C-alpha positions in Angstrom: 0.0 0.0 0.0 1.0 3.6 -0.6 0.7 6.6 1.6 0.2 8.8 -1.4 -3.0 10.9 -1.7 -4.8 11.7 -5.0 -7.4 14.5 -5.2 -9.4 14.1 -8.4 -12.4 15.9 -9.9 -14.7 14.4 -12.5 -14.2 11.0 -10.8 -17.7 9.9 -11.5 -17.2 9.0 -15.1 -14.8 8.7 -18.0 -11.1 9.2 -17.5 -11.6 10.6 -14.0 -13.3 7.4 -12.9 -10.7 5.2 -14.6 -7.9 7.2 -13.0 -9.5 6.8 -9.6 -9.9 3.0 -10.0 -6.3 2.7 -11.1 -5.0 4.7 -8.2 -7.0 2.7 -5.7 -5.7 -0.6 -7.2 -2.2 0.8 -6.9 -2.7 1.5 -3.2 -3.3 5.2 -3.3 -5.7 7.0 -1.0 -8.2 8.9 -3.1 -10.5 11.8 -2.6 -12.9 11.4 -5.5 -15.0 14.5 -6.5 -18.0 14.7 -8.8 -21.2 16.7 -9.0 -23.1 13.5 -9.5 -23.2 11.2 -6.5 -24.4 8.3 -8.7 -21.2 8.2 -10.6 -19.1 8.2 -7.4 -21.3 5.3 -6.1 -20.0 3.2 -9.0 -16.5 3.3 -7.4 -17.7 1.1 -4.5 -16.4 1.6 -1.0 -13.0 1.4 0.5 -11.3 2.8 3.6 -8.9 4.5 1.2 -11.6 6.2 -0.8 -13.3 9.5 0.2 -16.3 10.3 -2.0 -17.3 13.9 -2.1 -20.2 15.3 -4.1 -19.0 18.7 -5.0 -19.9 21.4 -7.6 -16.4 22.7 -8.6 -17.8 26.0 -9.6 -18.4 26.7 -5.9 -15.0 27.7 -4.6 -16.0 27.4 -0.9 -17.1 23.8 -1.5 -13.8 23.0 -3.3 -11.8 24.5 -0.4 -13.8 22.5 2.1 -13.2 19.3 0.0 -9.4 20.0 0.1 -9.6 20.5 3.9 -11.6 17.3 4.4 -9.2 15.3 2.2 -6.1 16.4 4.1 -7.8 15.9 7.5 -9.0 12.4 6.6 -6.4 11.1 4.2 -3.3 13.3 4.6 -1.5 15.9 2.4 -2.4 15.8 -1.3 0.4 14.4 -3.5 -1.4 14.5 -6.8 -4.1 17.0 -7.8 -6.0 16.0 -11.0 -8.5 18.3 -12.7 -10.6 16.0 -15.0 -14.1 17.5 -14.7 -15.6 18.9 -17.8 -18.8 19.2 -19.9 -18.9 19.1 -23.8 -22.2 20.2 -25.3 -21.5 21.5 -28.8 -23.3 23.8 -31.2 -22.9 26.9 -33.5 -22.1 29.9 -31.4 -25.1 31.9 -32.6 -27.4 29.0 -31.9 -26.1 27.5 -28.7 -28.0 29.0 -25.7 -26.0 31.7 -24.0 -26.5 30.0 -20.7 -24.9 26.9 -22.0 -21.9 28.8 -23.4 -21.3 30.4 -20.0 -21.8 27.2 -18.1 -19.1 25.5 -20.2 -16.7 28.3 -19.3 -17.7 28.2 -15.6 -17.1 24.4 -15.3 -14.2 23.7 -17.7 -12.2 26.8 -16.9 -13.7 28.4 -13.7 -13.9 25.0 -11.9 -10.2 24.3 -12.8 -9.2 27.7 -11.4 -11.0 26.9 -8.2 -9.3 23.5 -7.9 -5.9 25.1 -8.6 -6.3 27.8 -6.0 -7.6 25.5 -3.3 -5.3 22.6 -3.8 -1.9 23.9 -5.0 -0.9 26.2 -2.1 -0.3 23.2 0.2 1.8 21.5 -2.4 3.9 24.6 -3.0 4.3 25.0 0.8 5.5 21.4 1.1 7.7 21.8 -2.0 6.5 18.7 -3.8 3.5 17.2 -5.6 2.0 16.8 -9.0 -0.7 18.8 -10.8 -2.3 17.0 -13.8 -4.6 19.4 -15.6 -6.9 18.0 -18.4 -7.1 20.4 -21.3 -7.7 19.1 -24.8 -6.5 19.4 -28.4 -9.6 21.6 -28.6 -7.5 24.1 -26.6 -5.1 24.4 -29.5 -7.3 23.7 -32.5 -10.6 25.6 -33.0 -13.3 23.8 -35.0 -16.7 24.8 -36.1 -19.5 24.0 -33.7 -16.9 23.7 -30.8 -16.5 27.4 -30.2 -17.6 27.5 -26.6 -15.7 24.3 -25.7 -12.7 25.6 -27.6 -12.7 28.9 -25.7 -12.8 27.2 -22.3 -10.0 24.8 -23.2 -7.9 27.5 -24.8 -8.2 29.3 -21.4 -7.2 26.1 -19.6 -4.2 25.6 -21.8 -3.0 29.2 -21.4 -3.6 29.2 -17.6 -1.7 25.9 -17.1 1.3 26.9 -19.3 1.8 30.2 -17.5 1.3 28.5 -14.1 4.0 26.0 -15.0 6.5 28.6 -15.9 5.7 30.8 -12.9 6.3 27.8 -10.6 8.9 25.7 -12.4 11.3 25.8 -9.4 8.7 25.1 -6.8 9.2 21.3 -6.6 5.7 20.7 -8.0 5.3 19.0 -11.3 2.7 20.5 -13.5 1.5 18.9 -16.8 -1.1 19.8 -19.3 -3.0 16.9 -20.9 -4.2 17.6 -24.5 -5.6 14.4 -26.0 -7.6 14.3 -29.2 -11.1 12.7 -29.0 -11.3 10.0 -26.4 -13.9 7.3 -26.1 -15.7 8.5 -22.9 -19.2 9.6 -21.9 -18.0 13.2 -22.5 -17.5 12.3 -26.2 -21.1 10.9 -26.3 -22.4 14.2 -24.9 -20.7 16.0 -27.8 -22.0 13.6 -30.4 -25.5 14.0 -29.0 -25.5 17.7 -29.8 -23.7 19.1 -32.9 -20.9 16.9 -34.0 -18.2 18.4 -36.3 -17.5 16.2 -39.3 -13.8 16.9 -39.2 -13.5 14.9 -36.0 -14.6 11.7 -37.8 -11.3 11.7 -39.6 -9.5 10.1 -36.7 -11.1 7.5 -34.5 -11.2 8.3 -30.7 -8.4 6.8 -28.6 -8.9 4.9 -25.4 -8.8 6.4 -21.9 -6.1 4.1 -20.8 -3.8 5.4 -23.5 -4.1 8.9 -22.1 -3.5 7.8 -18.5 -0.5 5.7 -19.4 1.0 8.6 -21.3 0.5 10.9 -18.3 2.5 8.6 -16.1 5.3 8.5 -18.5 5.5 12.3 -18.8 5.4 12.6 -15.0 8.4 10.4 -14.7 10.4 12.8 -16.9 10.6 16.6 -17.3 7.9 17.2 -19.9 4.9 19.6 -19.7 2.7 18.6 -22.6 0.8 15.3 -22.8 -0.1 14.9 -26.5 -1.5 11.4 -26.7 -2.2 9.7 -30.0 -0.2 9.1 -33.2 -1.1 12.4 -34.9 -1.7 14.7 -31.9 1.6 16.4 -31.6 1.8 16.8 -35.4 -1.7 18.5 -35.5 -0.5 20.9 -32.7 2.4 21.9 -34.9 0.2 22.1 -38.0 -2.1 24.5 -36.3 0.8 26.7 -35.3 2.5 26.6 -38.7 -0.4 26.4 -41.1 -3.5 27.8 -39.5 -5.2 28.5 -42.8 -4.8 24.8 -43.8 -6.6 23.7 -40.7 -9.6 26.0 -41.5 -9.6 24.8 -45.1 -10.0 21.2 -43.9 -12.8 22.2 -41.5 -14.7 24.0 -44.2 -14.1 21.2 -46.7 -15.6 18.5 -44.4 -18.5 20.7 -43.3 -19.2 21.7 -46.9 -19.5 25.4 -46.1 
C-alpha cells in the first residue's frame, strides 16, 4: 500500500473514474469528487476512498473538500482536474447560458481546484498537478467554439502556471488528448458533431492515463497522446489556414 493521496475531480465517469480506479488498485488513498453522487457510487467503498459530491464552480465547496481530504487522508500528493462538460453547437445557436456554463465548469472550476489545492503543495515543496485540457485548446473547430474557448483558457492558464512555478518542486503537466472514447464524447455527439472529428477515431482512456504517467516520470509539460496529436499541434501553429480549409471542406460550407 501507498501513503500517497490523490485528489481528483470528474471522478464519477470517463477518464476521471478510470484514473480513480487505477489509483485505488495501486494502493493510493483517493478523494474522488464529482457533482453526480451516482457516478461516485460506481466506485464502491474502500477505507482508502473518500467520495465527495462537489460542484467545482463553488469555490467554498472546493476549499472544504481539500480540507476534508487532508484531514481524513493526509496531504495531497497529486491533484487531478478532470471535470468537464462538452455540449457542442454553433455559437449563434447554442444557448448563451450553455456557453457560459461550459466556461464556468471547464475553466472556472479548474481555477477553483488550482487555487484551493496547490498552495499546500507549494508550501511542502513537492507534488503533481495534472490538468486536463484538450487538443480543442489548440485547434478551434466549427461547432466547438464554446468548448474551444474554455479549453484555450485552460491551456494558457496551465502553461503560465507551469512557468511561474517551475522551481517550486511541484510537477505541472497539461493533458491535451484528441477525441477520447468516454461519456463526455457521447455528450458532444448527441449535440452538434463536427464532421472533421470523424477523420481520426477516438483513442482509449487508458492510453491517455499511461502517457500521463510516462510524462510525470520525466521533465515534460505537454501530454499529447495519440499518433497524430503532436503533429496536429504543430500544423495548427505553422499552417492555421490549412486547418480551417480542412474544416470548411468537411462541413461543406
